[in-house]
C-alpha positions in Angstrom: 88.0 93.9 84.7 88.9 93.9 81.4 92.3 92.5 81.7 91.4 89.7 83.9 89.3 88.2 81.2 92.3 88.4 78.8 94.4 86.8 80.9 92.2 84.0 82.4 91.9 83.6 78.7 95.0 83.1 77.5 96.3 81.1 80.2 93.5 78.9 80.3 93.7 78.1 76.2 96.0 74.8 74.2 95.9 76.9 71.3 99.5 77.8 69.9 98.1 80.4 68.2 96.0 83.8 68.6 94.6 85.0 65.5 93.4 89.0 65.9 93.7 89.2 61.8 89.9 90.1 61.9 90.5 93.4 64.4 93.1 94.5 63.0 95.5 93.7 65.8 97.3 90.0 63.8 98.1 87.4 64.6 100.9 85.8 67.6 102.6 82.8 68.3 101.7 82.0 72.1 103.5 78.8 72.9 106.7 81.0 72.0 105.9 83.4 74.3 102.6 83.4 76.1 103.5 85.9 78.5 105.0 88.2 75.7 102.0 87.8 73.7 99.6 88.9 76.9 101.4 91.9 77.0 101.3 93.0 73.4 97.5 92.3 73.2 96.8 94.2 76.9 98.9 97.2 75.7 97.3 97.0 72.8 93.4 96.7 73.6 93.6 99.5 76.8 94.3 102.4 74.3 91.3 101.1 72.1 87.9 103.1 72.2 85.6 101.5 74.3 83.7 99.7 72.5 85.6 98.0 69.8 88.1 96.8 73.1 84.3 95.1 74.8 83.9 93.8 71.5 87.3 91.9 71.2 87.2 90.8 75.0 83.8 89.5 74.8 85.0 87.5 71.6 88.3 86.2 73.1 87.7 83.2 75.8 85.8 81.9 72.2 88.4 82.5 69.7 90.9 81.0 72.3 88.5 77.8 72.5 87.8 78.4 76.6 84.8 78.9 78.8 84.6 83.0 79.5 86.1 82.8 82.5 84.1 84.1 85.7 84.0 85.1 89.4 87.3 87.1 88.7 86.5 89.9 90.7 85.5 90.6 94.5 82.2 90.7 95.3 80.5 93.5 96.6 80.3 91.8 100.3 84.1 90.8 100.1 84.1 94.8 99.4 82.3 95.6 102.5 84.3 93.0 104.7 87.3 94.1 103.6 86.2 98.1 104.3 85.2 96.9 107.9 88.4 95.6 108.5 90.3 98.9 107.4 91.0 98.8 104.1 91.1 102.0 102.1 88.9 102.0 99.1 88.9 104.7 96.5 87.6 105.2 92.7 89.1 103.7 89.5 86.0 104.5 87.1 83.4 101.8 85.9 85.1 100.4 82.8 89.0 101.3 83.0 89.5 103.3 80.6 91.8 105.4 79.4 90.6 108.6 80.5 92.7 110.9 77.8 90.9 108.7 74.9 87.2 109.7 76.2 85.8 113.4 75.3 85.3 115.4 78.9 81.5 114.1 79.2 82.5 110.3 78.6 85.4 110.1 81.6 83.2 112.7 84.1 80.8 109.7 83.7 83.1 106.9 83.7 84.4 108.3 87.6 81.1 109.5 88.9 79.5 106.5 88.5 82.6 104.4 89.8 82.1 106.8 92.5 78.5 106.4 93.3 78.8 102.6 92.9 81.3 101.9 95.7 79.4 104.3 98.0 76.2 103.1 97.9 77.5 99.9 98.3 80.1 100.9 101.3 77.6 103.7 102.4 80.8 106.1 103.2 81.6 108.4 100.8 84.8 107.8 98.5 87.2 110.4 98.5 90.6 108.3 96.9 90.8 107.6 93.2 93.6 106.0 91.2 93.9 106.9 87.4 93.1 103.5 85.0 96.7 102.9 83.8 98.1 106.5 85.5 100.7 107.8 83.2 100.4 111.5 83.9 100.2 113.7 80.5 99.4 110.6 78.8 96.4 108.4 80.5 95.1 111.3 82.2 95.7 115.1 81.8 94.7 118.1 84.1 90.9 118.5 83.0 90.4 114.9 84.6 92.2 116.3 87.7 89.4 119.0 87.4 86.4 116.7 87.0 87.6 114.8 90.7 88.2 117.7 92.6 84.9 118.7 91.3 83.2 115.6 92.3 84.6 115.3 95.9 87.9 113.2 95.7 90.4 114.3 98.0 93.8 112.7 96.3 94.4 110.1 93.3 97.5 108.5 92.6 98.9 108.2 89.5 101.7 105.5 88.5 104.5 107.8 87.6 107.6 105.8 89.9 108.4 107.5 93.2 107.6 107.6 96.5 105.5 111.0 98.4 106.1 113.9 100.1 104.9 117.0 101.4 105.4 118.4 98.2 103.9 115.8 96.1 100.6 116.8 94.5 98.1 115.3 96.3 96.1 114.5 93.0 99.0 113.1 91.1 100.6 111.2 93.7 103.4 108.6 92.9 103.5 105.4 94.0 106.4 102.0 93.2 105.8 98.7 93.8 109.0 96.7 96.1 108.6 93.3 94.4 111.1 91.5 95.9 110.6 88.4 97.4 113.8 88.1 99.2 112.9 90.3 102.1 116.1 92.1 102.8 116.3 93.6 99.0 112.7 94.6 99.6 114.2 96.2 102.9 116.8 98.2 100.6 114.4 98.8 97.9 112.2 100.2 100.1 114.9 102.4 102.0 116.1 103.4 98.6 113.0 104.7 97.9 112.7 106.9 100.8 116.2 108.2 100.5 115.1 109.7 97.5 111.8 111.1 98.6 113.8 113.0 101.5 116.5 114.4 98.6 113.4 115.8 96.9 112.2 117.4 99.8 115.8 119.4 100.5 
């Protein structure tokens, strides 16, 4: 995934600055706020056209004076092992683009090729999908939902914050992350989200 290359390149560099002026993205002081710079770069790159994003991501390790990161993603055998042990696997496109930034044919191809690849690796039909970045109405549109239905997906998750209920749109399921390290706080957050979901059903 392109964003992992960006994250690892910024994490490993000893450079104090990141100059992306030649790409029209400005000059950043890494030393003072590495995480802040990372978030700015990722949030900018994700909305660039695919070819522009690919070029910059390919150049970034060299700009930062580090070797291009490798081995960041699972291999096919690891994916098969996860699946055989009961982990659900869903589609997520090939290049992780913002679907709303592509024309309809490009978006369809990204979704279709990702689905076909996973089905070839696992030998099973892929019926679930997660929208890249996943903000409803911003990162994907109704046309992308229609593409999923046409390609045989049964459901999809967005990044809309919430818990799903029987009233939820199967192709725009909400979700949330209970990030707390403290177990009681985590359980409280889960219960709060469950209660919020119950309220919406009434």
